[in-house]
mmCIF file of the N, C-alpha and C atoms, coordinates in Angstrom:
data_MODEL
# 
_entry.id   MODEL 
# 
loop_
_atom_site.group_PDB 
_atom_site.id 
_atom_site.type_symbol 
_atom_site.label_atom_id 
_atom_site.label_alt_id 
_atom_site.label_comp_id 
_atom_site.label_asym_id 
_atom_site.label_entity_id 
_atom_site.label_seq_id 
_atom_site.pdbx_PDB_ins_code 
_atom_site.Cartn_x 
_atom_site.Cartn_y 
_atom_site.Cartn_z 
_atom_site.occupancy 
_atom_site.B_iso_or_equiv 
_atom_site.pdbx_formal_charge 
_atom_site.auth_seq_id 
_atom_site.auth_comp_id 
_atom_site.auth_asym_id 
_atom_site.auth_atom_id 
_atom_site.pdbx_PDB_model_num 
ATOM 1   N N  . MET A 1 1  ? 24.397  -14.584 -8.356  1.00 0.00 ? 1  MET A N  1 
ATOM 2   C CA . MET A 1 1  ? 23.729  -13.372 -8.771  1.00 0.00 ? 1  MET A CA 1 
ATOM 3   C C  . MET A 1 1  ? 22.242  -13.351 -8.404  1.00 0.00 ? 1  MET A C  1 
ATOM 4   N N  . PRO A 1 2  ? 21.478  -14.444 -8.657  1.00 0.00 ? 2  PRO A N  1 
ATOM 5   C CA . PRO A 1 2  ? 20.058  -14.409 -8.302  1.00 0.00 ? 2  PRO A CA 1 
ATOM 6   C C  . PRO A 1 2  ? 19.822  -14.169 -6.812  1.00 0.00 ? 2  PRO A C  1 
ATOM 7   N N  . LYS A 1 3  ? 20.677  -14.728 -5.946  1.00 0.00 ? 3  LYS A N  1 
ATOM 8   C CA . LYS A 1 3  ? 20.505  -14.524 -4.496  1.00 0.00 ? 3  LYS A CA 1 
ATOM 9   C C  . LYS A 1 3  ? 20.672  -13.054 -4.134  1.00 0.00 ? 3  LYS A C  1 
ATOM 10  N N  . SER A 1 4  ? 21.636  -12.380 -4.760  1.00 0.00 ? 4  SER A N  1 
ATOM 11  C CA . SER A 1 4  ? 21.851  -10.970 -4.434  1.00 0.00 ? 4  SER A CA 1 
ATOM 12  C C  . SER A 1 4  ? 20.690  -10.114 -4.932  1.00 0.00 ? 4  SER A C  1 
ATOM 13  N N  . ILE A 1 5  ? 20.113  -10.466 -6.066  1.00 0.00 ? 5  ILE A N  1 
ATOM 14  C CA . ILE A 1 5  ? 18.947  -9.730  -6.556  1.00 0.00 ? 5  ILE A CA 1 
ATOM 15  C C  . ILE A 1 5  ? 17.757  -9.956  -5.627  1.00 0.00 ? 5  ILE A C  1 
ATOM 16  N N  . GLN A 1 6  ? 17.591  -11.190 -5.169  1.00 0.00 ? 6  GLN A N  1 
ATOM 17  C CA . GLN A 1 6  ? 16.510  -11.509 -4.240  1.00 0.00 ? 6  GLN A CA 1 
ATOM 18  C C  . GLN A 1 6  ? 16.680  -10.729 -2.934  1.00 0.00 ? 6  GLN A C  1 
ATOM 19  N N  . LEU A 1 7  ? 17.904  -10.654 -2.440  1.00 0.00 ? 7  LEU A N  1 
ATOM 20  C CA . LEU A 1 7  ? 18.184  -9.914  -1.211  1.00 0.00 ? 7  LEU A CA 1 
ATOM 21  C C  . LEU A 1 7  ? 17.875  -8.428  -1.390  1.00 0.00 ? 7  LEU A C  1 
ATOM 22  N N  . LEU A 1 8  ? 18.315  -7.875  -2.501  1.00 0.00 ? 8  LEU A N  1 
ATOM 23  C CA . LEU A 1 8  ? 18.073  -6.467  -2.782  1.00 0.00 ? 8  LEU A CA 1 
ATOM 24  C C  . LEU A 1 8  ? 16.583  -6.175  -2.906  1.00 0.00 ? 8  LEU A C  1 
ATOM 25  N N  . ALA A 1 9  ? 15.867  -7.034  -3.622  1.00 0.00 ? 9  ALA A N  1 
ATOM 26  C CA . ALA A 1 9  ? 14.422  -6.845  -3.796  1.00 0.00 ? 9  ALA A CA 1 
ATOM 27  C C  . ALA A 1 9  ? 13.700  -6.943  -2.458  1.00 0.00 ? 9  ALA A C  1 
ATOM 28  N N  . GLY A 1 10 ? 14.113  -7.881  -1.616  1.00 0.00 ? 10 GLY A N  1 
ATOM 29  C CA . GLY A 1 10 ? 13.496  -8.035  -0.302  1.00 0.00 ? 10 GLY A CA 1 
ATOM 30  C C  . GLY A 1 10 ? 13.715  -6.818  0.573   1.00 0.00 ? 10 GLY A C  1 
ATOM 31  N N  . GLN A 1 11 ? 14.933  -6.305  0.572   1.00 0.00 ? 11 GLN A N  1 
ATOM 32  C CA . GLN A 1 11 ? 15.230  -5.124  1.374   1.00 0.00 ? 11 GLN A CA 1 
ATOM 33  C C  . GLN A 1 11 ? 14.489  -3.900  0.850   1.00 0.00 ? 11 GLN A C  1 
ATOM 34  N N  . THR A 1 12 ? 14.407  -3.780  -0.461  1.00 0.00 ? 12 THR A N  1 
ATOM 35  C CA . THR A 1 12 ? 13.680  -2.657  -1.065  1.00 0.00 ? 12 THR A CA 1 
ATOM 36  C C  . THR A 1 12 ? 12.212  -2.706  -0.665  1.00 0.00 ? 12 THR A C  1 
ATOM 37  N N  . GLY A 1 13 ? 11.615  -3.875  -0.720  1.00 0.00 ? 13 GLY A N  1 
ATOM 38  C CA . GLY A 1 13 ? 10.221  -4.030  -0.336  1.00 0.00 ? 13 GLY A CA 1 
ATOM 39  C C  . GLY A 1 13 ? 9.978   -3.703  1.128   1.00 0.00 ? 13 GLY A C  1 
ATOM 40  N N  . GLN A 1 14 ? 10.871  -4.164  1.992   1.00 0.00 ? 14 GLN A N  1 
ATOM 41  C CA . GLN A 1 14 ? 10.729  -3.883  3.424   1.00 0.00 ? 14 GLN A CA 1 
ATOM 42  C C  . GLN A 1 14 ? 10.842  -2.398  3.711   1.00 0.00 ? 14 GLN A C  1 
ATOM 43  N N  . GLN A 1 15 ? 11.810  -1.738  3.084   1.00 0.00 ? 15 GLN A N  1 
ATOM 44  C CA . GLN A 1 15 ? 11.979  -0.302  3.288   1.00 0.00 ? 15 GLN A CA 1 
ATOM 45  C C  . GLN A 1 15 ? 10.775  0.485   2.782   1.00 0.00 ? 15 GLN A C  1 
ATOM 46  N N  . TYR A 1 16 ? 10.270  0.084   1.636   1.00 0.00 ? 16 TYR A N  1 
ATOM 47  C CA . TYR A 1 16 ? 9.083   0.731   1.067   1.00 0.00 ? 16 TYR A CA 1 
ATOM 48  C C  . TYR A 1 16 ? 7.896   0.594   2.019   1.00 0.00 ? 16 TYR A C  1 
ATOM 49  N N  . ASN A 1 17 ? 7.688   -0.619  2.519   1.00 0.00 ? 17 ASN A N  1 
ATOM 50  C CA . ASN A 1 17 ? 6.572   -0.858  3.442   1.00 0.00 ? 17 ASN A CA 1 
ATOM 51  C C  . ASN A 1 17 ? 6.720   -0.048  4.722   1.00 0.00 ? 17 ASN A C  1 
ATOM 52  N N  . GLN A 1 18 ? 7.920   0.041   5.246   1.00 0.00 ? 18 GLN A N  1 
ATOM 53  C CA . GLN A 1 18 ? 8.132   0.843   6.455   1.00 0.00 ? 18 GLN A CA 1 
ATOM 54  C C  . GLN A 1 18 ? 7.843   2.313   6.181   1.00 0.00 ? 18 GLN A C  1 
ATOM 55  N N  . ARG A 1 19 ? 8.320   2.807   5.051   1.00 0.00 ? 19 ARG A N  1 
ATOM 56  C CA . ARG A 1 19 ? 8.141   4.224   4.706   1.00 0.00 ? 19 ARG A CA 1 
ATOM 57  C C  . ARG A 1 19 ? 6.664   4.553   4.495   1.00 0.00 ? 19 ARG A C  1 
ATOM 58  N N  . LYS A 1 20 ? 5.925   3.649   3.864   1.00 0.00 ? 20 LYS A N  1 
ATOM 59  C CA . LYS A 1 20 ? 4.508   3.891   3.563   1.00 0.00 ? 20 LYS A CA 1 
ATOM 60  C C  . LYS A 1 20 ? 3.568   3.359   4.646   1.00 0.00 ? 20 LYS A C  1 
ATOM 61  N N  . LYS A 1 21 ? 4.150   2.756   5.704   1.00 0.00 ? 21 LYS A N  1 
ATOM 62  C CA . LYS A 1 21 ? 3.358   2.186   6.797   1.00 0.00 ? 21 LYS A CA 1 
ATOM 63  C C  . LYS A 1 21 ? 2.319   1.194   6.267   1.00 0.00 ? 21 LYS A C  1 
ATOM 64  N N  . ARG A 1 22 ? 2.803   0.237   5.491   1.00 0.00 ? 22 ARG A N  1 
ATOM 65  C CA . ARG A 1 22 ? 1.924   -0.775  4.911   1.00 0.00 ? 22 ARG A CA 1 
ATOM 66  C C  . ARG A 1 22 ? 2.542   -2.150  5.065   1.00 0.00 ? 22 ARG A C  1 
ATOM 67  N N  . LYS A 1 23 ? 1.764   -3.176  4.750   1.00 0.00 ? 23 LYS A N  1 
ATOM 68  C CA . LYS A 1 23 ? 2.228   -4.559  4.819   1.00 0.00 ? 23 LYS A CA 1 
ATOM 69  C C  . LYS A 1 23 ? 1.924   -5.239  3.498   1.00 0.00 ? 23 LYS A C  1 
ATOM 70  N N  . GLY A 1 24 ? 2.486   -6.415  3.317   1.00 0.00 ? 24 GLY A N  1 
ATOM 71  C CA . GLY A 1 24 ? 2.184   -7.197  2.122   1.00 0.00 ? 24 GLY A CA 1 
ATOM 72  C C  . GLY A 1 24 ? 3.278   -7.111  1.089   1.00 0.00 ? 24 GLY A C  1 
ATOM 73  N N  . ALA A 1 25 ? 3.032   -7.780  -0.029  1.00 0.00 ? 25 ALA A N  1 
ATOM 74  C CA . ALA A 1 25 ? 4.005   -7.819  -1.113  1.00 0.00 ? 25 ALA A CA 1 
ATOM 75  C C  . ALA A 1 25 ? 4.200   -6.431  -1.703  1.00 0.00 ? 25 ALA A C  1 
ATOM 76  N N  . PHE A 1 26 ? 5.400   -6.175  -2.169  1.00 0.00 ? 26 PHE A N  1 
ATOM 77  C CA . PHE A 1 26 ? 5.781   -4.866  -2.699  1.00 0.00 ? 26 PHE A CA 1 
ATOM 78  C C  . PHE A 1 26 ? 4.843   -4.394  -3.805  1.00 0.00 ? 26 PHE A C  1 
ATOM 79  N N  . ARG A 1 27 ? 4.449   -5.286  -4.699  1.00 0.00 ? 27 ARG A N  1 
ATOM 80  C CA . ARG A 1 27 ? 3.615   -4.911  -5.835  1.00 0.00 ? 27 ARG A CA 1 
ATOM 81  C C  . ARG A 1 27 ? 2.162   -5.351  -5.678  1.00 0.00 ? 27 ARG A C  1 
ATOM 82  N N  . GLU A 1 28 ? 1.793   -5.751  -4.493  1.00 0.00 ? 28 GLU A N  1 
ATOM 83  C CA . GLU A 1 28 ? 0.454   -6.292  -4.266  1.00 0.00 ? 28 GLU A CA 1 
ATOM 84  C C  . GLU A 1 28 ? -0.644  -5.326  -4.694  1.00 0.00 ? 28 GLU A C  1 
ATOM 85  N N  . ASP A 1 29 ? -0.487  -4.049  -4.385  1.00 0.00 ? 29 ASP A N  1 
ATOM 86  C CA . ASP A 1 29 ? -1.520  -3.074  -4.721  1.00 0.00 ? 29 ASP A CA 1 
ATOM 87  C C  . ASP A 1 29 ? -1.680  -2.894  -6.221  1.00 0.00 ? 29 ASP A C  1 
ATOM 88  N N  . ARG A 1 30 ? -0.592  -3.054  -6.975  1.00 0.00 ? 30 ARG A N  1 
ATOM 89  C CA . ARG A 1 30 ? -0.689  -2.948  -8.428  1.00 0.00 ? 30 ARG A CA 1 
ATOM 90  C C  . ARG A 1 30 ? -1.526  -4.074  -9.006  1.00 0.00 ? 30 ARG A C  1 
ATOM 91  N N  . TYR A 1 31 ? -1.347  -5.279  -8.498  1.00 0.00 ? 31 TYR A N  1 
ATOM 92  C CA . TYR A 1 31 ? -2.107  -6.413  -9.000  1.00 0.00 ? 31 TYR A CA 1 
ATOM 93  C C  . TYR A 1 31 ? -3.582  -6.277  -8.645  1.00 0.00 ? 31 TYR A C  1 
ATOM 94  N N  . LEU A 1 32 ? -3.862  -5.748  -7.492  1.00 0.00 ? 32 LEU A N  1 
ATOM 95  C CA . LEU A 1 32 ? -5.257  -5.508  -7.114  1.00 0.00 ? 32 LEU A CA 1 
ATOM 96  C C  . LEU A 1 32 ? -5.890  -4.529  -8.086  1.00 0.00 ? 32 LEU A C  1 
ATOM 97  N N  . TYR A 1 33 ? -5.152  -3.487  -8.420  1.00 0.00 ? 33 TYR A N  1 
ATOM 98  C CA . TYR A 1 33 ? -5.667  -2.493  -9.358  1.00 0.00 ? 33 TYR A CA 1 
ATOM 99  C C  . TYR A 1 33 ? -6.019  -3.147  -10.687 1.00 0.00 ? 33 TYR A C  1 
ATOM 100 N N  . ILE A 1 34 ? -5.118  -3.983  -11.211 1.00 0.00 ? 34 ILE A N  1 
ATOM 101 C CA . ILE A 1 34 ? -5.351  -4.662  -12.484 1.00 0.00 ? 34 ILE A CA 1 
ATOM 102 C C  . ILE A 1 34 ? -6.548  -5.594  -12.375 1.00 0.00 ? 34 ILE A C  1 
ATOM 103 N N  . GLY A 1 35 ? -6.659  -6.289  -11.248 1.00 0.00 ? 35 GLY A N  1 
ATOM 104 C CA . GLY A 1 35 ? -7.774  -7.217  -11.051 1.00 0.00 ? 35 GLY A CA 1 
ATOM 105 C C  . GLY A 1 35 ? -9.127  -6.535  -11.024 1.00 0.00 ? 35 GLY A C  1 
ATOM 106 N N  . LEU A 1 36 ? -9.149  -5.272  -10.687 1.00 0.00 ? 36 LEU A N  1 
ATOM 107 C CA . LEU A 1 36 ? -10.425 -4.539  -10.609 1.00 0.00 ? 36 LEU A CA 1 
ATOM 108 C C  . LEU A 1 36 ? -10.762 -3.782  -11.891 1.00 0.00 ? 36 LEU A C  1 
ATOM 109 N N  . ASN A 1 37 ? -9.891  -3.838  -12.899 1.00 0.00 ? 37 ASN A N  1 
ATOM 110 C CA . ASN A 1 37 ? -10.139 -3.092  -14.130 1.00 0.00 ? 37 ASN A CA 1 
ATOM 111 C C  . ASN A 1 37 ? -11.471 -3.447  -14.778 1.00 0.00 ? 37 ASN A C  1 
ATOM 112 N N  . MET A 1 38 ? -11.799 -4.723  -14.877 1.00 0.00 ? 38 MET A N  1 
ATOM 113 C CA . MET A 1 38 ? -13.045 -5.130  -15.535 1.00 0.00 ? 38 MET A CA 1 
ATOM 114 C C  . MET A 1 38 ? -14.268 -4.764  -14.707 1.00 0.00 ? 38 MET A C  1 
ATOM 115 N N  . VAL A 1 39 ? -14.102 -4.699  -13.393 1.00 0.00 ? 39 VAL A N  1 
ATOM 116 C CA . VAL A 1 39 ? -15.206 -4.247  -12.531 1.00 0.00 ? 39 VAL A CA 1 
ATOM 117 C C  . VAL A 1 39 ? -15.436 -2.764  -12.766 1.00 0.00 ? 39 VAL A C  1 
ATOM 118 N N  . ARG A 1 40 ? -14.366 -1.992  -12.781 1.00 0.00 ? 40 ARG A N  1 
ATOM 119 C CA . ARG A 1 40 ? -14.484 -0.546  -13.005 1.00 0.00 ? 40 ARG A CA 1 
ATOM 120 C C  . ARG A 1 40 ? -15.046 -0.235  -14.386 1.00 0.00 ? 40 ARG A C  1 
ATOM 121 N N  . ALA A 1 41 ? -14.719 -1.088  -15.346 1.00 0.00 ? 41 ALA A N  1 
ATOM 122 C CA . ALA A 1 41 ? -15.216 -0.882  -16.715 1.00 0.00 ? 41 ALA A CA 1 
ATOM 123 C C  . ALA A 1 41 ? -16.670 -1.314  -16.866 1.00 0.00 ? 41 ALA A C  1 
ATOM 124 N N  . GLY A 1 42 ? -17.219 -1.992  -15.843 1.00 0.00 ? 42 GLY A N  1 
ATOM 125 C CA . GLY A 1 42 ? -18.610 -2.421  -15.890 1.00 0.00 ? 42 GLY A CA 1 
ATOM 126 C C  . GLY A 1 42 ? -18.832 -3.721  -16.658 1.00 0.00 ? 42 GLY A C  1 
ATOM 127 N N  . VAL A 1 43 ? -17.739 -4.408  -16.985 1.00 0.00 ? 43 VAL A N  1 
ATOM 128 C CA . VAL A 1 43 ? -17.862 -5.672  -17.714 1.00 0.00 ? 43 VAL A CA 1 
ATOM 129 C C  . VAL A 1 43 ? -18.382 -6.768  -16.793 1.00 0.00 ? 43 VAL A C  1 
ATOM 130 N N  . VAL A 1 44 ? -17.932 -6.775  -15.540 1.00 0.00 ? 44 VAL A N  1 
ATOM 131 C CA . VAL A 1 44 ? -18.389 -7.734  -14.530 1.00 0.00 ? 44 VAL A CA 1 
ATOM 132 C C  . VAL A 1 44 ? -18.676 -6.957  -13.251 1.00 0.00 ? 44 VAL A C  1 
ATOM 133 N N  . SER A 1 45 ? -19.417 -7.564  -12.346 1.00 0.00 ? 45 SER A N  1 
ATOM 134 C CA . SER A 1 45 ? -19.708 -6.872  -11.089 1.00 0.00 ? 45 SER A CA 1 
ATOM 135 C C  . SER A 1 45 ? -18.744 -7.277  -9.970  1.00 0.00 ? 45 SER A C  1 
ATOM 136 N N  . HIS A 1 46 ? -17.991 -8.372  -10.175 1.00 0.00 ? 46 HIS A N  1 
ATOM 137 C CA . HIS A 1 46 ? -17.030 -8.837  -9.170  1.00 0.00 ? 46 HIS A CA 1 
ATOM 138 C C  . HIS A 1 46 ? -15.858 -9.491  -9.902  1.00 0.00 ? 46 HIS A C  1 
ATOM 139 N N  . PRO A 1 47 ? -14.620 -9.333  -9.406  1.00 0.00 ? 47 PRO A N  1 
ATOM 140 C CA . PRO A 1 47 ? -13.458 -9.899  -10.099 1.00 0.00 ? 47 PRO A CA 1 
ATOM 141 C C  . PRO A 1 47 ? -13.538 -11.411 -10.333 1.00 0.00 ? 47 PRO A C  1 
ATOM 142 N N  . GLU A 1 48 ? -14.259 -12.137 -9.495  1.00 0.00 ? 48 GLU A N  1 
ATOM 143 C CA . GLU A 1 48 ? -14.350 -13.588 -9.683  1.00 0.00 ? 48 GLU A CA 1 
ATOM 144 C C  . GLU A 1 48 ? -15.082 -13.957 -10.967 1.00 0.00 ? 48 GLU A C  1 
ATOM 145 N N  . GLN A 1 49 ? -15.849 -13.027 -11.534 1.00 0.00 ? 49 GLN A N  1 
ATOM 146 C CA . GLN A 1 49 ? -16.598 -13.297 -12.752 1.00 0.00 ? 49 GLN A CA 1 
ATOM 147 C C  . GLN A 1 49 ? -15.741 -13.162 -14.011 1.00 0.00 ? 49 GLN A C  1 
ATOM 148 N N  . TRP A 1 50 ? -14.556 -12.601 -13.881 1.00 0.00 ? 50 TRP A N  1 
ATOM 149 C CA . TRP A 1 50 ? -13.661 -12.423 -15.028 1.00 0.00 ? 50 TRP A CA 1 
ATOM 150 C C  . TRP A 1 50 ? -12.671 -13.586 -15.058 1.00 0.00 ? 50 TRP A C  1 
ATOM 151 N N  . ASP A 1 51 ? -12.884 -14.520 -15.984 1.00 0.00 ? 51 ASP A N  1 
ATOM 152 C CA . ASP A 1 51 ? -12.080 -15.742 -16.053 1.00 0.00 ? 51 ASP A CA 1 
ATOM 153 C C  . ASP A 1 51 ? -10.613 -15.495 -16.369 1.00 0.00 ? 51 ASP A C  1 
ATOM 154 N N  . HIS A 1 52 ? -10.291 -14.370 -16.971 1.00 0.00 ? 52 HIS A N  1 
ATOM 155 C CA . HIS A 1 52 ? -8.922  -14.113 -17.409 1.00 0.00 ? 52 HIS A CA 1 
ATOM 156 C C  . HIS A 1 52 ? -8.094  -13.361 -16.375 1.00 0.00 ? 52 HIS A C  1 
ATOM 157 N N  . GLY A 1 53 ? -8.690  -13.017 -15.250 1.00 0.00 ? 53 GLY A N  1 
ATOM 158 C CA . GLY A 1 53 ? -7.967  -12.328 -14.186 1.00 0.00 ? 53 GLY A CA 1 
ATOM 159 C C  . GLY A 1 53 ? -7.369  -13.328 -13.211 1.00 0.00 ? 53 GLY A C  1 
ATOM 160 N N  . GLY A 1 54 ? -6.693  -12.827 -12.196 1.00 0.00 ? 54 GLY A N  1 
ATOM 161 C CA . GLY A 1 54 ? -6.048  -13.703 -11.235 1.00 0.00 ? 54 GLY A CA 1 
ATOM 162 C C  . GLY A 1 54 ? -6.809  -13.908 -9.939  1.00 0.00 ? 54 GLY A C  1 
ATOM 163 N N  . TYR A 1 55 ? -7.983  -13.302 -9.811  1.00 0.00 ? 55 TYR A N  1 
ATOM 164 C CA . TYR A 1 55 ? -8.718  -13.365 -8.551  1.00 0.00 ? 55 TYR A CA 1 
ATOM 165 C C  . TYR A 1 55 ? -8.995  -14.797 -8.112  1.00 0.00 ? 55 TYR A C  1 
ATOM 166 N N  . ASN A 1 56 ? -9.527  -15.607 -9.002  1.00 0.00 ? 56 ASN A N  1 
ATOM 167 C CA . ASN A 1 56 ? -9.893  -16.979 -8.636  1.00 0.00 ? 56 ASN A CA 1 
ATOM 168 C C  . ASN A 1 56 ? -8.668  -17.816 -8.290  1.00 0.00 ? 56 ASN A C  1 
ATOM 169 N N  . GLU A 1 57 ? -7.570  -17.577 -8.974  1.00 0.00 ? 57 GLU A N  1 
ATOM 170 C CA . GLU A 1 57 ? -6.338  -18.317 -8.670  1.00 0.00 ? 57 GLU A CA 1 
ATOM 171 C C  . GLU A 1 57 ? -5.811  -17.931 -7.287  1.00 0.00 ? 57 GLU A C  1 
ATOM 172 N N  . ILE A 1 58 ? -5.954  -16.680 -6.919  1.00 0.00 ? 58 ILE A N  1 
ATOM 173 C CA . ILE A 1 58 ? -5.483  -16.230 -5.602  1.00 0.00 ? 58 ILE A CA 1 
ATOM 174 C C  . ILE A 1 58 ? -6.390  -16.778 -4.501  1.00 0.00 ? 58 ILE A C  1 
ATOM 175 N N  . GLN A 1 59 ? -7.691  -16.737 -4.719  1.00 0.00 ? 59 GLN A N  1 
ATOM 176 C CA . GLN A 1 59 ? -8.639  -17.194 -3.705  1.00 0.00 ? 59 GLN A CA 1 
ATOM 177 C C  . GLN A 1 59 ? -8.660  -18.716 -3.558  1.00 0.00 ? 59 GLN A C  1 
ATOM 178 N N  . ASN A 1 60 ? -8.508  -19.425 -4.664  1.00 0.00 ? 60 ASN A N  1 
ATOM 179 C CA . ASN A 1 60 ? -8.543  -20.890 -4.666  1.00 0.00 ? 60 ASN A CA 1 
ATOM 180 C C  . ASN A 1 60 ? -7.396  -21.421 -5.514  1.00 0.00 ? 60 ASN A C  1 
ATOM 181 N N  . PRO A 1 61 ? -6.184  -21.352 -4.986  1.00 0.00 ? 61 PRO A N  1 
ATOM 182 C CA . PRO A 1 61 ? -5.045  -21.785 -5.796  1.00 0.00 ? 61 PRO A CA 1 
ATOM 183 C C  . PRO A 1 61 ? -5.169  -23.251 -6.202  1.00 0.00 ? 61 PRO A C  1 
ATOM 184 N N  . ARG A 1 62 ? -4.735  -23.517 -7.416  1.00 0.00 ? 62 ARG A N  1 
ATOM 185 C CA . ARG A 1 62 ? -4.750  -24.898 -7.882  1.00 0.00 ? 62 ARG A CA 1 
ATOM 186 C C  . ARG A 1 62 ? -3.745  -25.701 -7.081  1.00 0.00 ? 62 ARG A C  1 
ATOM 187 N N  . ARG A 1 63 ? -4.083  -26.923 -6.867  1.00 0.00 ? 63 ARG A N  1 
ATOM 188 C CA . ARG A 1 63 ? -3.201  -27.802 -6.121  1.00 0.00 ? 63 ARG A CA 1 
ATOM 189 C C  . ARG A 1 63 ? -2.008  -28.171 -6.993  1.00 0.00 ? 63 ARG A C  1 
ATOM 190 N N  . LYS A 1 64 ? -0.843  -28.084 -6.425  1.00 0.00 ? 64 LYS A N  1 
ATOM 191 C CA . LYS A 1 64 ? 0.356   -28.488 -7.149  1.00 0.00 ? 64 LYS A CA 1 
ATOM 192 C C  . LYS A 1 64 ? 0.306   -29.987 -7.380  1.00 0.00 ? 64 LYS A C  1 
ATOM 193 N N  . ASN A 1 65 ? 1.000   -30.454 -8.354  1.00 0.00 ? 65 ASN A N  1 
ATOM 194 C CA . ASN A 1 65 ? 1.031   -31.878 -8.703  1.00 0.00 ? 65 ASN A CA 1 
ATOM 195 C C  . ASN A 1 65 ? -0.369  -32.383 -9.031  1.00 0.00 ? 65 ASN A C  1 
ATOM 196 N N  . SER A 1 66 ? -1.115  -31.604 -9.792  1.00 0.00 ? 66 SER A N  1 
ATOM 197 C CA . SER A 1 66 ? -2.512  -31.951 -10.062 1.00 0.00 ? 66 SER A CA 1 
ATOM 198 C C  . SER A 1 66 ? -2.667  -33.199 -10.927 1.00 0.00 ? 66 SER A C  1 
ATOM 199 N N  . LEU A 1 67 ? -1.590  -33.740 -11.452 1.00 0.00 ? 67 LEU A N  1 
ATOM 200 C CA . LEU A 1 67 ? -1.675  -34.959 -12.250 1.00 0.00 ? 67 LEU A CA 1 
ATOM 201 C C  . LEU A 1 67 ? -1.859  -36.201 -11.378 1.00 0.00 ? 67 LEU A C  1 
ATOM 202 N N  . ILE A 1 68 ? -1.631  -36.042 -10.106 1.00 0.00 ? 68 ILE A N  1 
ATOM 203 C CA . ILE A 1 68 ? -1.744  -37.173 -9.183  1.00 0.00 ? 68 ILE A CA 1 
ATOM 204 C C  . ILE A 1 68 ? -3.182  -37.287 -8.695  1.00 0.00 ? 68 ILE A C  1 
ATOM 205 N N  . ASP A 1 69 ? -3.746  -38.454 -8.814  1.00 0.00 ? 69 ASP A N  1 
ATOM 206 C CA . ASP A 1 69 ? -5.095  -38.715 -8.306  1.00 0.00 ? 69 ASP A CA 1 
ATOM 207 C C  . ASP A 1 69 ? -4.952  -39.150 -6.849  1.00 0.00 ? 69 ASP A C  1 
ATOM 208 N N  . TYR A 1 70 ? -5.023  -38.190 -5.946  1.00 0.00 ? 70 TYR A N  1 
ATOM 209 C CA . TYR A 1 70 ? -4.771  -38.459 -4.537  1.00 0.00 ? 70 TYR A CA 1 
ATOM 210 C C  . TYR A 1 70 ? -5.797  -39.403 -3.910  1.00 0.00 ? 70 TYR A C  1 
ATOM 211 N N  . GLU A 1 71 ? -7.037  -39.312 -4.345  1.00 0.00 ? 71 GLU A N  1 
ATOM 212 C CA . GLU A 1 71 ? -8.065  -40.192 -3.769  1.00 0.00 ? 71 GLU A CA 1 
ATOM 213 C C  . GLU A 1 71 ? -7.773  -41.655 -4.080  1.00 0.00 ? 71 GLU A C  1 
ATOM 214 N N  . THR A 1 72 ? -7.410  -41.952 -5.318  1.00 0.00 ? 72 THR A N  1 
ATOM 215 C CA . THR A 1 72 ? -7.075  -43.325 -5.694  1.00 0.00 ? 72 THR A CA 1 
ATOM 216 C C  . THR A 1 72 ? -5.807  -43.778 -4.996  1.00 0.00 ? 72 THR A C  1 
ATOM 217 N N  . LEU A 1 73 ? -4.834  -42.893 -4.921  1.00 0.00 ? 73 LEU A N  1 
ATOM 218 C CA . LEU A 1 73 ? -3.580  -43.214 -4.249  1.00 0.00 ? 73 LEU A CA 1 
ATOM 219 C C  . LEU A 1 73 ? -3.827  -43.539 -2.778  1.00 0.00 ? 73 LEU A C  1 
ATOM 220 N N  . GLU A 1 74 ? -4.654  -42.728 -2.134  1.00 0.00 ? 74 GLU A N  1 
ATOM 221 C CA . GLU A 1 74 ? -4.977  -42.956 -0.727  1.00 0.00 ? 74 GLU A CA 1 
ATOM 222 C C  . GLU A 1 74 ? -5.722  -44.285 -0.537  1.00 0.00 ? 74 GLU A C  1 
ATOM 223 N N  . ALA A 1 75 ? -6.678  -44.554 -1.410  1.00 0.00 ? 75 ALA A N  1 
ATOM 224 C CA . ALA A 1 75 ? -7.439  -45.797 -1.302  1.00 0.00 ? 75 ALA A CA 1 
ATOM 225 C C  . ALA A 1 75 ? -6.559  -47.017 -1.553  1.00 0.00 ? 75 ALA A C  1 
ATOM 226 N N  . THR A 1 76 ? -5.618  -46.882 -2.436  1.00 0.00 ? 76 THR A N  1 
ATOM 227 C CA . THR A 1 76 ? -4.746  -47.998 -2.786  1.00 0.00 ? 76 THR A CA 1 
ATOM 228 C C  . THR A 1 76 ? -3.737  -48.314 -1.683  1.00 0.00 ? 76 THR A C  1 
ATOM 229 N N  . PHE A 1 77 ? -3.169  -47.277 -1.096  1.00 0.00 ? 77 PHE A N  1 
ATOM 230 C CA . PHE A 1 77 ? -2.085  -47.478 -0.129  1.00 0.00 ? 77 PHE A CA 1 
ATOM 231 C C  . PHE A 1 77 ? -2.487  -47.166 1.311   1.00 0.00 ? 77 PHE A C  1 
ATOM 232 N N  . TRP A 1 78 ? -3.764  -46.885 1.546   1.00 0.00 ? 78 TRP A N  1 
ATOM 233 C CA . TRP A 1 78 ? -4.302  -46.634 2.896   1.00 0.00 ? 78 TRP A CA 1 
ATOM 234 C C  . TRP A 1 78 ? -3.516  -45.588 3.682   1.00 0.00 ? 78 TRP A C  1 
ATOM 235 N N  . PHE A 1 79 ? -3.271  -44.473 3.080   1.00 0.00 ? 79 PHE A N  1 
ATOM 236 C CA . PHE A 1 79 ? -2.610  -43.393 3.814   1.00 0.00 ? 79 PHE A CA 1 
ATOM 237 C C  . PHE A 1 79 ? -3.456  -42.127 3.686   1.00 0.00 ? 79 PHE A C  1 
ATOM 238 N N  . HIS A 1 80 ? -3.186  -41.175 4.554   1.00 0.00 ? 80 HIS A N  1 
ATOM 239 C CA . HIS A 1 80 ? -3.910  -39.908 4.525   1.00 0.00 ? 80 HIS A CA 1 
ATOM 240 C C  . HIS A 1 80 ? -2.926  -38.774 4.334   1.00 0.00 ? 80 HIS A C  1 
ATOM 241 N N  . GLU A 1 81 ? -3.342  -37.776 3.598   1.00 0.00 ? 81 GLU A N  1 
ATOM 242 C CA . GLU A 1 81 ? -2.519  -36.594 3.405   1.00 0.00 ? 81 GLU A CA 1 
ATOM 243 C C  . GLU A 1 81 ? -2.469  -35.779 4.690   1.00 0.00 ? 81 GLU A C  1 
ATOM 244 N N  . PHE A 1 82 ? -1.449  -35.009 4.812   1.00 0.00 ? 82 PHE A N  1 
ATOM 245 C CA . PHE A 1 82 ? -1.325  -34.115 5.979   1.00 0.00 ? 82 PHE A CA 1 
ATOM 246 C C  . PHE A 1 82 ? -1.530  -32.706 5.543   1.00 0.00 ? 82 PHE A C  1 
# 
């Protein structure tokens, strides 16, 4: 069932983008709108200043597996990340 929903959502997004002559995620514009709410309200001058929004996470995503100390691991086992 999840695969069929994923397929349907993907096709819906592609058709929408073709019809509207746009690119990107289907709901991308909605998230941008939400991210700019505090700027429009005059609370901050740029979305990066609002800690509770998603702007900073999108611009600088947190590294997955953040519990791993890669620098120590690299120094211990003499390997480099790719």
